[in-house]
C-alpha positions in Angstrom: 2.1 21.2 36.3 -1.5 20.3 35.9 -1.7 16.7 35.6 -3.8 15.9 31.9 -7.4 15.2 32.5 -8.2 12.1 30.1 -10.3 13.2 27.2 -13.2 11.4 24.7 -14.8 13.0 22.1 -17.4 11.7 19.7 -16.8 13.4 16.7 -18.6 12.7 13.0 -17.2 9.9 9.8 -16.6 13.2 8.1 -14.3 15.0 11.8 -12.8 11.5 12.4 -11.2 11.0 8.4 -9.9 14.7 9.5 -8.5 13.1 12.2 -6.8 10.6 10.5 -5.2 11.7 7.4 -2.7 13.5 8.6 -1.4 10.2 11.4 0.3 7.5 9.4 0.6 5.2 12.4 -1.9 2.7 13.3 -2.0 -0.8 15.0 -4.0 -3.0 12.7 -5.7 -5.7 14.3 -7.1 -9.2 12.6 -7.7 -12.4 13.8 -6.5 -15.2 13.5 -8.4 -18.3 12.7 -9.0 -19.6 15.6 -10.6 -16.0 16.4 -7.7 -14.5 18.4 -6.5 -11.3 17.8 -3.7 -11.0 14.8 -2.0 -7.5 15.2 0.3 -5.7 13.0 2.0 -2.0 13.3 1.4 -0.2 10.2 1.8 3.4 8.2 -2.3 4.1 7.3 -3.8 7.2 5.0 -7.4 7.5 3.8 -8.2 7.0 0.0 -10.3 10.0 -2.1 -13.2 7.7 -1.4 -12.6 7.7 2.7 -11.3 4.3 3.6 -8.1 3.7 5.4 -5.4 2.3 3.4 -3.0 0.3 4.2 0.0 -1.3 2.3 1.3 -4.4 2.5 1.8 -7.8 0.6 -0.5 -10.6 0.5 1.5 -13.1 2.5 1.1 -11.2 5.4 -0.7 -12.2 8.4 -2.5 -9.3 8.7 -3.7 -9.8 4.6 -4.7 -12.7 5.1 -6.1 -12.7 7.9 -8.6 -9.8 6.3 -9.7 -12.1 3.4 -11.0 -14.5 5.7 -11.8 -11.9 7.9 -13.1 -8.4 6.3 -13.7 -7.6 10.2 -10.6 -5.4 10.7 -10.4 -2.3 13.9 -7.7 -0.1 13.4 -5.6 2.3 16.7 -5.4 5.8 15.0 -1.7 6.9 17.0 -0.5 10.7 17.1 3.3 10.9 16.8 3.7 12.2 19.9 2.9 9.3 22.1 0.5 10.8 24.4 -1.2 12.2 21.5 -4.6 11.9 20.5 -6.0 8.1 19.6 -8.9 6.4 18.3 -9.7 3.0 17.3 -12.3 2.1 14.1 -13.8 -1.1 12.8 -14.7 -1.3 9.9 -14.8 -3.9 6.5 -11.1 -4.9 5.0 -11.4 -5.7 1.1 -7.5 -6.9 -0.2 -6.6 -6.0 -3.1 -4.4 -8.1 -4.9 -1.9 -7.5 -7.6 -2.2 -6.3 -10.8 -5.2 -3.9 -10.2 -3.5 -3.0 -6.4 -0.8 -0.9 -8.2 -3.7 2.6 -8.9 -5.0 1.4 -5.3 -1.0 2.3 -4.1 -0.5 5.2 -6.6 -3.3 6.9 -4.6 -2.5 5.3 -1.4 0.8 7.1 -2.2 -0.4 10.7 -2.6 -2.4 11.2 0.4 0.2 10.5 2.5 3.2 12.1 1.2 2.1 14.1 -2.2 3.7 13.7 -5.8 6.4 10.7 -6.4 9.2 11.7 -8.6 8.9 9.2 -11.1 5.4 8.1 -10.3 6.4 5.1 -14.1 9.3 3.8 -12.2 6.9 3.5 -8.1 4.2 1.9 -11.1 6.8 -0.4 -11.8 7.8 -0.9 -8.1 4.9 -2.4 -6.3 4.3 -4.7 -9.8 8.2 -6.8 -8.7 7.2 -6.2 -4.8 4.4 -7.3 -5.7 2.0 -5.2 -2.9 -1.3 -5.5 -1.9 -3.5 -3.2 0.2 -6.9 -3.0 2.5 -9.2 -0.5 2.3 -10.9 -0.6 5.2 -14.6 1.6 5.1 -14.8 3.0 8.6 -18.6 1.3 9.9 -17.9 1.8 14.0 -15.8 3.6 16.0 -14.9 5.3 19.3 -14.4 9.1 20.6 -11.0 10.6 19.4 -8.8 9.8 23.2 -6.5 11.3 25.1 -4.7 9.6 28.1 -5.1 11.1 31.5 -6.3 11.2 34.9 -9.2 11.2 35.2 -11.3 14.3 36.5 -12.2 13.2 39.4 -8.6 13.1 40.6 -7.8 17.0 39.8 -11.1 18.8 39.9 -12.5 20.3 42.9 
């Protein structure tokens, strides 16, 4: 069996969003008050405006951190552990209830499709006090896969 060669593929913004849309596993990196990184595994999606979106709660560390310092990074992973991934750096915007309800509807639609009862969903988001974090991509690394450097496999 031939070893896998690591890859790095530069992509445009449209290609990046096409890569992210079917992938919903990510790690959001925010900065704590002391500047150290804080990572949060989560589910993400892409909204209709091309922002990466995350459903959360106002009291979560990631939410407090993103409000204090909107510079964040997301590492979007494939379902397959050895699948491709990408890091996205951008500016976060936190939207708290009640303004978060309609963006949460868009978030749900873009990840899971239509809900059987949107009134029930909206009521649940209000009752739970859900927030949403929207990240506008500003910089992104290449879409990458792990593996061996080509120099170890070729020749």
